[in-house]
C-alpha positions as CSV (number, residue, x, y, z in Angstrom):
1,R,10.6,-8.1,7.4
2,V,7.6,-9.6,9.1
3,I,6.5,-13.1,9.8
4,I,2.9,-13.6,9.4
5,M,1.4,-16.6,11.2
6,A,-0.4,-19.3,9.5
7,V,-4.1,-19.1,10.1
8,V,-6.9,-21.2,8.7
9,L,-9.2,-19.2,6.5
10,A,-12.2,-18.9,8.6
11,L,-14.9,-16.5,9.6
12,A,-13.6,-13.9,11.9
13,A,-16.3,-12.1,14.0
14,C,-16.1,-8.4,14.3
15,C,-17.5,-7.6,17.8
16,A,-17.2,-3.8,17.4
17,C,-19.7,-3.6,14.6
18,G,-21.6,-6.8,14.2
19,V,-20.0,-8.1,11.0
20,A,-18.3,-11.1,9.9
21,I,-15.1,-11.3,7.8
22,A,-14.4,-14.1,5.4
23,P,-12.5,-14.7,2.2
24,A,-14.0,-13.1,-0.9
25,S,-15.5,-15.1,-3.7
26,G,-16.0,-14.3,-7.4
27,S,-19.6,-13.1,-6.7
28,D,-18.2,-10.5,-4.4
29,M,-16.2,-8.7,-7.2
30,G,-18.9,-6.6,-8.4
31,L,-19.7,-5.1,-5.1
32,I,-15.9,-4.7,-4.4
33,R,-15.4,-2.9,-7.7
34,R,-18.4,-0.6,-7.1
35,A,-17.3,0.4,-3.7
36,L,-13.8,1.1,-4.8
37,A,-15.0,3.2,-7.6
38,R,-17.2,5.2,-5.3
39,E,-14.1,6.1,-3.3
40,K,-12.0,6.7,-6.3
41,M,-9.7,3.9,-5.3
42,N,-7.2,2.0,-7.6
43,P,-9.5,-0.3,-9.9
44,L,-6.5,-2.3,-11.0
45,F,-5.3,-5.9,-9.8
46,L,-8.5,-6.9,-8.3
47,T,-8.9,-10.7,-7.9
48,A,-11.1,-12.5,-5.6
49,E,-8.4,-14.8,-4.0
50,N,-6.5,-11.6,-2.7
51,F,-9.6,-10.3,-0.7
52,V,-11.3,-10.6,2.4
53,V,-14.9,-9.2,2.7
54,A,-17.0,-8.0,5.6
55,R,-20.8,-8.5,5.8
56,D,-23.1,-6.9,8.2
57,E,-25.7,-8.9,10.3
58,A,-28.2,-8.8,7.3
59,G,-25.5,-10.2,5.1
60,D,-25.0,-7.0,3.2
61,F,-21.5,-6.0,2.0
62,A,-19.8,-3.9,4.5
63,G,-16.1,-3.7,3.5
64,C,-13.1,-5.3,2.0
65,A,-9.3,-5.3,1.9
66,Q,-6.8,-7.3,-0.3
67,L,-3.1,-8.3,0.0
68,R,-1.6,-9.0,-3.4
69,S,1.8,-10.2,-4.6
70,L,4.0,-7.5,-6.2
71,G,6.1,-9.2,-8.7
72,S,7.0,-12.9,-9.4
73,D,8.9,-13.7,-6.2
74,S,6.0,-13.1,-3.9
75,S,8.4,-11.9,-1.1
76,T,6.8,-8.5,-1.2
77,L,3.1,-7.9,-0.9
78,E,0.8,-4.9,-1.2
79,L,-2.0,-4.1,1.2
80,A,-4.5,-2.3,-0.7
81,S,-8.3,-1.7,-1.5
82,V,-9.1,-1.2,2.3
83,Y,-12.7,-0.1,2.2
84,V,-15.4,0.3,4.9
85,R,-19.0,1.2,4.2
86,P,-19.5,4.9,5.3
87,D,-22.1,4.1,7.9
88,L,-19.8,1.6,9.6
89,R,-16.6,3.9,9.7
90,G,-15.1,4.6,13.1
91,R,-16.1,1.3,14.7
92,G,-13.0,-0.7,14.4
93,L,-14.0,-2.5,11.2
94,G,-10.9,-1.2,9.1
95,T,-8.6,-2.3,11.8
96,K,-10.3,-5.8,11.7
97,L,-10.1,-6.0,8.0
98,V,-6.5,-5.1,7.9
99,R,-5.6,-7.7,10.6
100,E,-7.6,-10.5,9.1
101,T,-6.2,-9.6,5.6
102,L,-2.5,-10.0,7.0
103,R,-3.5,-13.1,8.9
104,T,-4.9,-14.9,5.7
105,R,-1.3,-15.0,4.2
106,Q,0.9,-17.8,5.2
107,E,4.2,-16.7,3.9
108,S,7.0,-16.0,6.3
109,S,9.7,-13.3,5.9
110,T,7.5,-11.1,3.7
111,N,7.6,-7.4,3.3
112,V,4.1,-5.7,3.2
113,L,3.9,-2.4,1.6
114,L,1.0,-0.1,1.0
115,L,0.3,3.4,-0.6
116,T,-1.9,5.6,1.5
117,L,-3.3,9.2,1.5
118,T,-1.5,11.3,4.2
119,A,-4.8,11.6,6.0
120,Q,-4.8,7.8,6.7
121,E,-1.2,7.8,8.2
122,A,-2.2,7.6,11.8
123,F,-4.6,4.8,11.1
124,Y,-1.8,2.6,9.5
125,S,0.7,3.7,12.1
126,R,-1.4,2.2,14.8
127,L,-1.5,-1.0,12.8
128,G,2.4,-1.2,12.8
129,F,3.1,0.4,9.5
130,S,6.0,2.9,9.2
131,A,7.4,5.2,6.7
132,V,9.5,3.8,3.8
133,P,13.0,5.2,3.8
134,S,13.4,7.7,1.0
135,N,16.2,5.7,-0.6
136,M,14.3,2.4,-0.7
137,T,13.8,0.9,-4.1
138,L,10.1,0.2,-4.5
139,P,8.9,-2.7,-6.6
140,T,8.1,-1.4,-10.2
141,A,4.4,-2.3,-9.8
142,L,4.1,-0.1,-6.8
143,S,6.3,2.6,-8.1
144,V,4.0,3.0,-11.2
145,E,0.9,2.9,-8.9
146,L,2.3,5.7,-6.9
147,A,3.1,7.9,-9.9
148,I,-0.4,7.3,-11.3
149,G,-2.1,7.9,-7.9
150,Q,-0.4,11.2,-7.5
151,V,-1.5,12.4,-11.0
152,V,-4.9,11.0,-10.7
153,R,-5.8,12.1,-7.1
154,C,-3.6,15.3,-7.0
155,V,-3.2,14.7,-3.4
156,P,-0.1,13.7,-1.3
157,V,0.4,10.0,-1.3
158,R,3.1,8.3,0.8
159,G,4.4,4.6,0.7
160,Y,4.5,2.7,4.0
161,V,6.3,-0.6,4.8
162,Y,4.8,-2.9,7.5
163,A,7.1,-3.3,10.3
164,K,5.2,-5.3,12.9
165,S,6.8,-5.0,16.4
């Protein structure tokens, strides 16, 4: 379990790459859908209120991430749809997006899960995520997403649980 500190939703400057991060609006959803489609990421469960978006100095879409509820009790959330525009990768924007996404939620005692490609394990480990025990029962929505992802992508996918120290 992790306690996520309450933070007012405000612009967060990303010094490493000159972008600003803010809550998404409905008008951002077309950009988000197109970016995720280009990366062959899950196109389901995309709603503006779950997202933060990054914009570069020119105001152009630079990336996004979402945190959504898994089920009706909202005690378990999924970090998903973490995307950084290719020309901005490797500059810390992905880290800023994940941290800002987690800060925007005001629940306490919340589990945060994510599904990721094995190639991204080190990135999420640096952010405090650790492997889900193999005997852990995942929420139904995440189990289905995991099964579909393995079929569609045909690559190893592993579930992670957020365990911030």
